[in-house]
C-alpha positions as CSV (number, residue, x, y, z in Angstrom):
1,M,15.5,24.4,-48.3
2,K,18.6,26.0,-49.8
3,H,20.9,24.1,-47.4
4,K,19.4,20.6,-47.3
5,L,22.7,18.7,-46.9
6,I,23.8,20.9,-44.0
7,V,20.5,20.6,-42.3
8,L,20.2,16.8,-42.7
9,T,23.9,16.3,-41.7
10,S,23.5,18.4,-38.6
11,A,20.4,16.5,-37.6
12,L,22.2,13.2,-38.1
13,A,25.1,14.4,-36.1
14,V,22.8,15.5,-33.2
15,F,21.2,12.0,-33.2
16,V,24.6,10.2,-33.2
17,L,26.2,12.3,-30.6
18,V,23.2,12.1,-28.2
19,M,22.8,8.3,-28.5
20,A,26.6,7.7,-28.3
21,L,27.4,10.0,-25.4
22,L,24.3,10.2,-23.3
23,W,22.6,6.8,-23.9
24,P,25.3,4.8,-22.0
25,R,24.9,7.2,-19.0
26,I,21.1,6.6,-18.7
27,K,20.3,4.7,-15.5
28,T,17.9,1.8,-15.6
29,E,15.5,0.2,-13.1
30,Y,12.7,-2.4,-13.0
31,F,9.8,-0.7,-11.3
32,P,10.2,2.8,-9.7
33,K,10.5,2.8,-5.9
34,A,7.4,4.3,-4.4
35,D,6.6,5.5,-0.9
36,Q,3.8,3.2,0.1
37,G,3.9,4.1,3.8
38,R,4.5,0.5,4.9
39,L,7.5,-1.5,6.1
40,S,7.9,-5.2,6.9
41,I,10.6,-6.4,9.3
42,T,11.8,-9.9,9.8
43,V,14.2,-10.6,12.7
44,E,16.0,-13.9,13.0
45,L,17.6,-15.0,16.3
46,P,19.9,-18.0,16.7
47,I,18.0,-21.3,16.3
48,G,17.2,-22.7,19.7
49,T,16.5,-19.4,21.3
50,A,13.8,-19.8,24.0
51,Q,10.5,-18.2,23.3
52,S,10.7,-16.1,26.5
53,V,14.0,-14.7,25.3
54,T,12.5,-13.9,21.9
55,A,9.6,-12.1,23.6
56,D,12.0,-10.0,25.6
57,V,14.0,-9.1,22.4
58,A,10.8,-8.3,20.5
59,D,9.6,-6.0,23.2
60,R,12.9,-4.1,23.3
61,I,13.0,-3.8,19.5
62,Y,9.4,-2.5,19.6
63,R,10.2,0.2,22.2
64,K,13.4,1.2,20.3
65,I,11.7,1.7,17.0
66,A,8.7,3.4,18.5
67,A,11.0,5.9,20.2
68,D,13.1,6.7,17.1
69,V,10.3,6.8,14.5
70,P,7.4,9.0,15.8
71,E,5.8,8.9,12.4
72,I,4.6,5.4,13.0
73,K,0.8,5.0,13.0
74,V,0.6,1.3,13.6
75,L,3.4,-1.1,14.8
76,N,2.6,-4.7,15.6
77,Y,4.7,-7.8,15.9
78,R,4.4,-11.6,16.3
79,Y,6.8,-14.4,17.2
80,G,6.7,-18.1,18.2
81,Q,5.8,-21.3,16.5
82,A,2.4,-21.5,14.8
83,D,-0.1,-24.1,15.9
84,T,-0.7,-27.0,13.5
85,D,-4.3,-25.9,13.2
86,N,-3.3,-22.4,12.0
87,A,-3.1,-23.1,8.3
88,F,-2.3,-19.5,7.2
89,A,0.6,-19.1,9.7
90,S,1.9,-22.6,8.9
91,M,2.5,-21.5,5.3
92,Q,4.8,-18.7,6.5
93,A,8.2,-18.9,8.1
94,N,7.6,-19.1,11.9
95,G,9.4,-20.4,14.9
96,A,10.4,-19.6,18.4
97,Y,13.4,-17.7,17.2
98,L,11.6,-15.6,14.5
99,I,10.1,-12.1,14.9
100,S,7.9,-10.5,12.3
101,M,6.9,-6.9,12.5
102,N,4.5,-4.7,10.3
103,V,4.9,-0.9,10.3
104,N,2.3,1.5,8.9
105,L,3.6,5.1,8.5
106,G,0.5,6.6,7.0
107,S,0.4,9.0,4.0
108,M,3.7,10.5,2.8
109,E,2.0,13.9,2.7
110,N,1.7,13.9,6.5
111,R,5.4,13.3,7.3
112,E,8.7,14.9,6.4
113,R,10.8,11.7,6.1
114,S,10.3,9.1,3.4
115,V,9.8,5.5,4.0
116,F,13.3,4.8,2.7
117,E,14.9,7.2,5.2
118,I,12.8,5.6,8.0
119,A,13.9,2.1,6.8
120,D,17.5,3.1,7.1
121,I,16.9,4.4,10.7
122,I,15.3,1.0,11.6
123,R,18.2,-0.9,10.1
124,K,20.6,1.1,12.3
125,D,18.4,0.4,15.3
126,L,18.4,-3.3,14.7
127,A,22.2,-3.3,14.3
128,T,22.5,-2.3,18.0
129,F,21.0,-5.6,19.1
130,P,23.8,-8.3,19.4
131,E,21.2,-11.0,19.8
132,I,20.0,-10.6,16.2
133,R,21.6,-13.0,13.7
134,K,19.9,-11.6,10.6
135,A,17.4,-8.8,10.1
136,T,15.5,-7.8,6.9
137,V,13.7,-4.5,6.5
138,T,11.7,-4.2,3.3
139,E,10.0,-1.1,2.1
140,G,6.5,-1.6,0.9
141,G,4.7,-4.9,0.7
142,G,7.1,-6.3,-1.9
143,G,6.5,-6.5,-5.6
144,M,5.7,-3.5,-7.7
145,G,6.8,-0.2,-6.2
146,G,8.6,-2.0,-3.3
147,A,12.3,-2.2,-2.5
148,T,14.6,-2.8,-5.5
149,T,16.9,-5.8,-5.0
150,V,19.8,-7.4,-6.7
151,T,20.3,-11.1,-6.2
152,V,23.5,-13.0,-6.8
153,E,22.8,-16.7,-7.4
154,V,25.8,-18.8,-6.3
155,Y,25.6,-22.2,-8.0
156,G,27.6,-25.1,-6.5
157,Y,27.2,-28.5,-5.0
158,D,29.3,-28.2,-1.8
159,F,27.6,-26.5,1.1
160,D,30.7,-25.1,2.8
161,T,32.2,-23.8,-0.5
162,T,29.1,-22.0,-1.7
163,E,28.4,-20.6,1.7
164,G,32.0,-19.3,2.0
165,V,31.7,-17.5,-1.4
166,A,28.2,-16.2,-0.5
167,K,29.6,-14.7,2.8
168,T,32.5,-13.1,0.9
169,L,30.1,-11.5,-1.6
170,R,27.8,-10.4,1.1
171,D,30.5,-8.6,3.0
172,K,31.8,-6.8,-0.1
173,M,28.3,-5.8,-1.2
174,F,27.4,-4.5,2.2
175,A,30.5,-2.3,2.1
176,D,29.4,-0.8,-1.2
177,P,27.2,2.4,-0.9
178,S,24.9,1.0,-3.6
179,F,23.4,-1.4,-1.0
180,T,21.7,-0.7,2.2
181,Q,21.2,-4.3,3.3
182,V,22.5,-7.7,2.2
183,N,21.3,-11.1,3.3
184,I,22.1,-14.7,2.5
185,S,19.1,-17.0,1.8
186,R,20.5,-20.2,3.4
187,D,19.0,-20.8,6.8
188,Q,20.9,-21.8,10.0
189,Y,21.7,-25.4,10.7
190,T,19.0,-26.8,13.0
191,P,20.3,-28.6,16.2
192,E,18.5,-31.8,17.1
193,Y,18.9,-35.0,19.0
194,Q,19.0,-38.3,17.1
195,V,18.9,-41.9,18.2
196,D,21.5,-44.1,16.4
197,F,19.9,-47.5,16.8
198,D,22.0,-50.7,17.1
199,R,20.3,-53.3,14.9
200,E,21.7,-56.2,17.0
201,K,20.3,-54.8,20.2
202,L,16.9,-54.2,18.4
203,A,16.9,-57.8,17.3
204,L,17.7,-59.1,20.7
205,N,14.8,-57.2,22.2
206,G,12.4,-58.3,19.5
207,L,12.1,-54.8,18.0
208,S,12.6,-53.2,14.6
209,S,13.9,-49.7,13.8
210,T,10.4,-48.7,12.6
211,T,8.8,-49.7,15.9
212,A,11.4,-48.0,18.0
213,A,11.4,-44.8,15.9
214,A,7.6,-44.6,16.2
215,A,7.8,-44.9,20.0
216,F,10.4,-42.2,20.1
217,S,8.3,-39.9,17.9
218,A,5.2,-40.5,20.0
219,A,7.1,-39.6,23.2
220,M,8.6,-36.4,21.8
221,N,6.1,-35.1,19.3
222,G,3.0,-37.0,20.5
223,S,0.3,-38.9,18.8
224,V,-3.4,-38.3,18.4
225,G,-5.1,-40.7,20.8
226,S,-8.7,-39.5,20.6
227,F,-10.9,-36.5,19.8
228,F,-12.9,-34.1,21.9
229,R,-16.1,-32.8,20.4
230,E,-17.9,-29.7,21.7
231,D,-20.7,-27.6,20.0
232,G,-20.0,-29.1,16.6
233,D,-16.2,-28.6,16.8
234,E,-13.7,-31.4,17.0
235,Y,-10.3,-31.1,18.7
236,N,-7.4,-33.5,18.6
237,I,-6.2,-35.0,21.9
238,R,-2.5,-35.4,21.5
239,V,-0.7,-37.6,24.0
240,R,3.1,-37.2,24.7
241,Y,5.6,-36.9,27.5
242,A,5.3,-33.9,29.7
243,P,7.8,-31.1,29.0
244,E,9.9,-31.9,32.0
245,F,10.5,-35.5,30.8
246,R,11.7,-34.5,27.3
247,T,14.3,-31.7,27.8
248,S,17.6,-33.5,28.1
249,I,19.6,-36.4,26.7
250,E,19.0,-38.4,29.9
251,D,15.2,-38.0,29.4
252,I,15.5,-39.3,25.8
253,E,17.6,-42.2,27.0
254,N,14.9,-43.2,29.5
255,I,12.0,-43.3,27.0
256,M,10.4,-46.7,27.3
257,V,9.7,-48.9,24.3
258,Y,7.6,-52.0,24.7
259,N,8.4,-55.1,22.6
260,P,5.7,-57.7,21.4
261,A,6.2,-59.6,24.7
262,G,5.1,-56.5,26.7
263,R,8.5,-56.0,28.2
264,G,9.7,-52.4,28.5
265,V,13.1,-51.4,27.1
266,R,14.7,-48.1,27.6
267,M,16.0,-46.1,24.6
268,K,19.6,-46.2,25.8
269,E,19.5,-50.0,25.6
270,L,18.7,-49.9,21.9
271,G,21.3,-47.3,20.7
272,D,23.1,-44.1,21.3
273,V,21.5,-40.6,21.6
274,V,23.7,-38.1,19.7
275,E,23.4,-34.4,19.1
276,S,23.6,-33.3,15.5
277,K,22.7,-30.4,13.2
278,V,20.3,-30.8,10.3
279,P,21.5,-29.1,7.0
280,P,19.4,-26.2,5.9
281,T,16.9,-26.5,3.1
282,I,18.5,-27.1,-0.2
283,E,17.5,-24.4,-2.8
284,R,17.5,-25.4,-6.5
285,K,17.0,-23.6,-9.7
286,N,17.2,-25.2,-13.1
287,R,18.0,-28.5,-11.3
288,S,21.1,-27.0,-9.7
289,R,22.0,-26.2,-6.1
290,L,22.3,-22.6,-5.3
291,V,22.5,-20.1,-2.4
292,T,21.4,-16.5,-3.1
293,V,22.9,-13.2,-1.8
294,T,20.2,-10.5,-1.9
295,G,21.0,-6.9,-1.6
296,I,18.5,-4.1,-1.2
297,V,19.5,-1.1,-3.3
298,S,19.8,2.2,-1.4
299,R,17.4,5.0,-2.2
300,D,20.1,7.2,-3.9
301,H,21.1,4.5,-6.4
302,A,19.3,2.9,-9.4
303,L,19.2,-0.8,-10.2
304,S,21.8,-0.3,-13.0
305,D,24.3,1.2,-10.4
306,A,23.9,-1.7,-8.0
307,V,24.2,-4.3,-10.8
308,A,27.5,-2.6,-12.0
309,A,28.8,-2.5,-8.5
310,C,27.9,-6.2,-8.0
311,Q,29.5,-7.2,-11.3
312,K,32.7,-5.4,-10.3
313,I,32.7,-7.2,-6.9
314,M,32.3,-10.6,-8.6
315,D,35.1,-9.8,-11.0
316,E,37.5,-8.8,-8.2
317,T,36.6,-11.9,-6.0
318,E,38.5,-15.1,-6.3
319,I,35.8,-17.7,-6.9
320,P,36.6,-21.5,-7.2
321,S,36.1,-23.0,-10.6
322,E,33.3,-25.2,-9.5
323,I,31.2,-22.2,-8.3
324,T,29.2,-20.1,-10.7
325,P,27.8,-16.8,-9.6
326,V,25.0,-15.2,-11.7
327,I,23.2,-11.9,-11.2
328,G,19.4,-12.5,-11.0
329,G,16.4,-11.1,-9.1
330,D,15.0,-7.8,-10.3
331,Y,17.8,-7.5,-12.8
332,E,16.9,-10.7,-14.5
333,D,13.2,-9.7,-14.6
334,Q,14.2,-6.3,-16.0
335,Q,16.2,-7.8,-18.8
336,D,13.4,-10.1,-19.8
337,M,11.0,-7.1,-19.8
338,F,13.3,-4.9,-21.8
339,S,13.7,-7.6,-24.5
340,D,9.9,-8.0,-24.7
341,M,9.4,-4.2,-24.9
342,L,12.0,-3.8,-27.7
343,L,10.3,-6.5,-29.7
344,L,7.0,-4.6,-29.2
345,V,8.6,-1.3,-30.3
346,A,9.9,-2.9,-33.5
347,L,6.4,-4.4,-34.2
348,I,4.8,-1.0,-33.5
349,I,7.1,0.8,-35.9
350,I,6.4,-1.8,-38.7
351,L,2.6,-1.5,-38.2
352,V,2.6,2.3,-38.1
353,Y,4.5,2.3,-41.4
354,M,2.2,-0.2,-43.0
355,V,-0.9,1.8,-42.0
356,M,0.6,5.1,-43.3
357,A,1.7,3.4,-46.5
358,S,-1.8,2.1,-47.2
359,Q,-3.4,5.5,-46.5
360,F,-0.9,7.6,-48.5
361,E,-0.8,4.9,-51.3
362,S,2.9,5.6,-51.4
363,F,6.1,4.5,-49.7
364,L,8.0,7.8,-49.9
365,G,5.7,9.9,-47.6
366,P,5.5,7.4,-44.8
367,F,9.3,6.7,-45.1
368,V,10.0,10.4,-44.5
369,I,7.5,10.6,-41.6
370,M,9.2,7.7,-39.8
371,F,12.3,9.9,-39.4
372,S,10.4,11.7,-36.6
373,I,10.8,8.6,-34.4
374,P,14.6,8.7,-34.0
375,F,14.4,12.3,-32.7
376,A,11.7,11.2,-30.3
377,F,14.4,8.9,-28.8
378,V,16.8,11.9,-28.7
379,G,14.2,13.7,-26.6
380,V,13.7,10.7,-24.3
381,V,17.5,10.4,-23.7
382,L,17.9,14.1,-23.1
383,G,15.0,14.1,-20.7
384,L,16.2,11.1,-18.7
385,W,19.8,12.4,-18.5
386,T,18.8,15.9,-17.6
387,T,16.4,15.0,-14.8
388,G,18.4,12.0,-13.6
389,T,15.4,9.7,-14.1
390,A,16.0,6.0,-14.5
391,L,14.4,4.1,-17.4
392,G,12.2,1.3,-16.3
393,V,8.9,-0.4,-17.1
394,M,6.9,2.7,-16.9
395,G,9.4,4.6,-19.1
396,M,9.2,1.9,-21.7
397,V,5.4,2.2,-21.7
398,G,5.9,5.9,-22.3
399,I,8.1,5.2,-25.3
400,I,5.5,2.9,-26.7
401,I,2.8,5.6,-26.3
402,L,5.2,8.1,-27.8
403,L,5.7,6.1,-31.0
404,G,2.1,6.5,-31.9
405,I,2.0,10.3,-31.2
406,V,5.2,11.7,-32.7
407,V,4.3,10.6,-36.3
408,K,1.1,12.8,-36.3
409,N,3.1,16.0,-36.9
410,G,4.8,14.4,-39.9
411,I,1.5,13.2,-41.2
412,V,0.0,16.7,-41.0
413,L,3.0,18.2,-42.8
414,I,3.4,15.6,-45.6
415,D,-0.4,15.4,-46.2
416,Y,-0.6,19.2,-46.8
417,T,2.6,19.2,-48.9
418,I,1.0,16.5,-51.2
419,L,-2.2,18.6,-51.4
420,C,-0.2,21.6,-52.5
421,Q,1.6,19.6,-55.1
422,E,-1.7,18.3,-56.5
423,R,-2.8,22.0,-56.9
424,G,0.2,22.5,-59.2
425,I,2.6,24.2,-56.8
426,G,6.3,23.2,-57.0
427,I,7.8,20.8,-54.4
428,R,10.0,23.4,-52.7
429,E,7.2,25.9,-52.4
430,S,4.8,23.2,-51.3
431,S,7.1,22.2,-48.5
432,V,7.6,25.8,-47.3
433,T,3.8,26.5,-47.6
434,A,2.9,23.3,-45.6
435,A,5.5,24.1,-42.9
436,K,4.1,27.6,-42.5
437,S,0.4,26.9,-42.6
438,R,0.5,23.7,-40.5
439,L,2.7,25.2,-37.8
440,R,-0.2,26.4,-35.7
441,P,-2.2,23.1,-35.5
442,I,1.0,21.2,-34.9
443,L,2.0,23.4,-32.0
444,M,-1.6,23.2,-30.6
445,T,-1.8,19.4,-30.6
446,T,1.8,19.1,-29.2
447,L,1.2,21.6,-26.4
448,T,-2.1,20.0,-25.4
449,T,-0.4,16.6,-25.1
450,V,2.7,17.9,-23.3
451,L,0.7,20.2,-20.9
452,G,-1.6,17.3,-20.1
453,M,1.4,15.1,-19.2
454,L,3.2,17.8,-17.1
455,P,1.3,17.0,-13.9
456,M,2.3,13.3,-14.2
457,A,5.9,14.3,-15.0
458,L,6.3,16.8,-12.2
459,G,4.0,15.2,-9.6
460,R,5.2,14.9,-6.0
461,G,2.2,13.4,-4.3
462,E,1.5,9.9,-3.1
463,G,2.1,7.3,-5.8
464,S,3.6,9.9,-8.2
465,E,6.9,8.0,-8.4
466,M,5.2,5.2,-10.3
467,W,4.1,7.4,-13.2
468,R,6.7,10.1,-13.2
469,S,9.1,8.5,-15.7
470,L,6.2,7.8,-18.1
471,G,5.2,11.5,-18.1
472,M,8.8,12.6,-18.4
473,V,9.4,10.4,-21.5
474,V,6.3,11.6,-23.3
475,C,6.9,15.3,-22.6
476,W,10.5,15.4,-23.5
477,G,10.3,13.0,-26.5
478,L,7.3,14.8,-28.1
479,S,8.7,18.3,-27.5
480,I,12.2,17.6,-29.0
481,S,10.7,15.6,-31.8
482,T,8.3,18.4,-32.7
483,V,11.0,21.1,-32.8
484,I,13.4,19.0,-34.9
485,T,10.8,17.4,-37.3
486,L,9.3,20.8,-38.2
487,V,12.6,21.4,-40.0
488,I,13.7,17.9,-40.9
489,I,10.5,16.4,-42.4
490,P,9.9,19.2,-45.0
491,T,13.6,19.3,-45.9
492,L,14.0,15.6,-46.3
493,Y,10.7,15.2,-48.3
494,C,11.7,18.0,-50.6
495,G,15.2,16.6,-51.2
496,L,13.9,13.0,-51.9
497,T,11.2,14.3,-54.2
498,E,13.5,16.4,-56.2
499,M,15.9,13.5,-56.6
500,R,13.1,11.3,-57.8
501,E,12.0,13.9,-60.3
502,K,15.5,14.3,-61.6
503,R,15.8,10.6,-62.0
504,A,12.5,10.4,-63.8
505,A,13.6,13.3,-66.1
506,K,16.9,11.5,-66.9
507,K,15.0,8.3,-67.8
508,A,12.6,10.3,-70.0
509,A,15.6,12.0,-71.8
510,K,17.3,8.6,-72.4
511,A,14.0,7.2,-73.7
512,K,13.7,10.0,-76.3
513,A,17.3,9.7,-77.3
């Protein structure tokens, strides 16, 4: 109380130094990465790979992973083209060249290696198969608690240019230790046979391009000619050429088309059969073409580390003027979430002040109490920096919880100080008396909250990663705020009250004069 200026200046210096020096070093994330004991693997072979070859590769991958990862409880895989009657499989990516695998590792408490370490082992195993064009290993089932990803959206119209830029970014990102896996979203070009019809030849044979195309489609893909009913179930009877008559260009050229006169005409008499490649599916966002480069962040790096590395790569890469790369994915969702949370924090601070002002029937007391909030942020920053914990969604939820808790210590102090003043005690003595008499209940309430949060902050069991940052934020923020506000709140309140009394005395003296 005798050195108010020194105390308040020191507190302000602590706040400024911590926020200026440590806040920029805090790592950020979207959702914490949790060991869910599951992995999903997608393997893509070159398009056109025979299903028998895919089966052989899938079996070898299965045996390789099973031998290198003894922790596996369940490992299954599927491949091949889904039947048209299989509605669920038809909604997923499937084909004769695709292999999908699901891995169940069981509880993390029953194994020594984490799911992230095992995922890296599987990625190394898949890299030993030269047949694989692209492989994706994803920790968890995706979404909350799964693998953290950084996506670079490459916007541009030209296929070749955007794909070239995407491949350059992919190679540089994969070379960076922040990423453990990088893939491009654009699919392979699909090879196919096409018939280039000659309209004059079609007219000479009394046919149209629609009729000839329908005959070609019926021969290759088949058409439903009838139905077979058995025990209440109905099955399509699809009629088409046998496999041995639709495997080569010669077979296609010999497909018969019948004109209205009933005369058969071979396909080669109506046009040329050419081999071509169909462009991949065109992705669009905000009505613009794009191709995405998605990198899975390694287990030793936070999302902010990967974003910084990705931004550096983009800055160092020569990108044509017509191409626009933008960082999206989890980073975009994180930025949207942070902006919403910051707005929520501002609203909470305003509402807390309004409630206290209405209860105290004064603006001075609540104003002083609100100074406990900045030092709660000091505790949060110190806790995150000391423990190396990244700030994400759960950490922001912890900050929101903290805002409603830290003001209670100031409320107890100021309320008792006002009570002592009403009993006729001087402001300085009232502040000292309140700080002494309210110390015990303040410590009791703070310790019960902090000790109750410690298991969450220090937990190492299954699913603890999801809640650890929340407990860490509340424990550190409340502890530091309590220690500092026990000194700052009485000192600041005493100083402001004395200034107000001096100002009132000066006004009274002027009025008498």
